[in-house]
C-alpha positions, 0 to 999 in steps of 0.5 A: 491616848490610852495606855493599851493603845500606846503599848501596842505602838511601843511594841511594834515600832520601838521593840519588835526589831530591837530585841530578841524574838523571845523577849518580844513575845515575853513583852507581848504576853506581859502586856496582854495578861497583866498590864492591859486588863488593869491599866490599859483603860487609863489615858497616858496623861492620867497615870500617876504613881499612886495608880501604878503603886496600887497595881504593883501591890495587886500583882505582888499579892494576887497577881497569879492569874490561875489561883490569885495568889502573889506572883514571884518577885522576878515576875513582878519586876519584869512587869514593872520593867515593861511598864517603865520602858514604855513610859520612858519612850513616851517621855522621849517623844514628849507624849507625857511630861514626866514618868509616873514610875519615878516614885513607885516602890518595887520588891527587891530582887533576891538571888534564888537559892541554888539547889543541886543533887549530891553525889549519891543522888547524881550517881543514881540519876545517871545510872537510871538514865543510862540503863533505861531503854528510853534514849531521850533520858540521855539528855539528863546525863548531858546536862549533868556533864555540861551544865547546859540549860533545858532550852539549849539541850532541846535545840541541840542538833547532831551537827552541833557535836564535833566528834573529832574535836570533841566539842559541843556547840551552843548557838540556839535555844528553844522556848514555848510561846502561844502554843508553839515551840520556837527557836531563838538565839541563846539567852545572852551573847556569852551563852553562845559558846563551845563546850569540851566534851568528856570522853565518857559523854562522847562514847554515849553520844556516838552510840546514840548517834548511830541509832538516831533518825532525827536531826535533834539529839533529844526528839519525839517519836516523829523525830521532831523537837521535844517541848520544854514542858514535856521534858520537865514532866519526863525529868520529874517522872525519873526523880520519882522512879529514883525515889529522889526528892523533886528539884526543878530541871535547872538543878542539873545545871547547879549540880554540874557547877557544884561538882566542877567547883568541888573538883577544883575547876577554876571559876573563870572556866566554870563561868565560860562553860556555863555561859555566864556574862562574867565570873562574878555571877558564878562566884555569887551563885556558887559561894556555898561550893566555893566555901567548902573548897576554901576550907579544903585549901586552908587545911591543905595549906596548914598541912603543907606548912606543918610538913615544912616546919617539921622538916626544918625542925629535924634539920635543926636538931 
């Protein structure tokens, strides 16, 4: 059996109903764009680690289909993961005797550097969005004060806002695939969450709710959902107009987390608001912010000790 035939069987029979729809489409895209064009012609039994190792190296060095430069480490690891899972299933079904992936060397995953806006930049962006006539700019402010992801923002509907309880419900996300906007469950189980809204954001949302004719908080002129790519372009345009160096949209999420930690919000609370699986993810990702907080706390501790020592010395005189 050729690999491309087995991958179709694996997708339809073993993955389609066991993973999220978004994940299924991602696997499908990886197979169609990256795996099948190079490895699909091979018989399963003929695949060996040398063939797959050459494939992985090709993806690392020239895997970008647009300009033939190298793919990011995470993209390569995603491709390898699909291949590994499918071949593991083939072993379980005794279609092949062993996994040719066993000796394949892959790049080491690295934690992406966290880029956030400083307080001055945040203030400029916020004021620009609040003072502009385009109501969709409010999405930028929502992200700055809640740390939600772009897909979560664009999937938000007005019934996700509880003005009485002062909360925002995150229970879905949007993504673009095969020329269409799709709605799916949030990224992880922990991403399904309820976020308390600050009073300032509630006032802004109430004002926009009265004007809105769409079910979506951020919407097109036809009251439909905005695509991720379109809103990313909007964000890039805002940064240019504000004369602020470009950072990707996810930097708004990092900015929220950084400000929260700087203010002394405990890591567990920050983690729950962000929808992280556990606090360790937050600790690792925002260690630079925590370090500044640690320095502040150490200095505060020393000041308190010195004050107490001074009081004791005065008493002993």
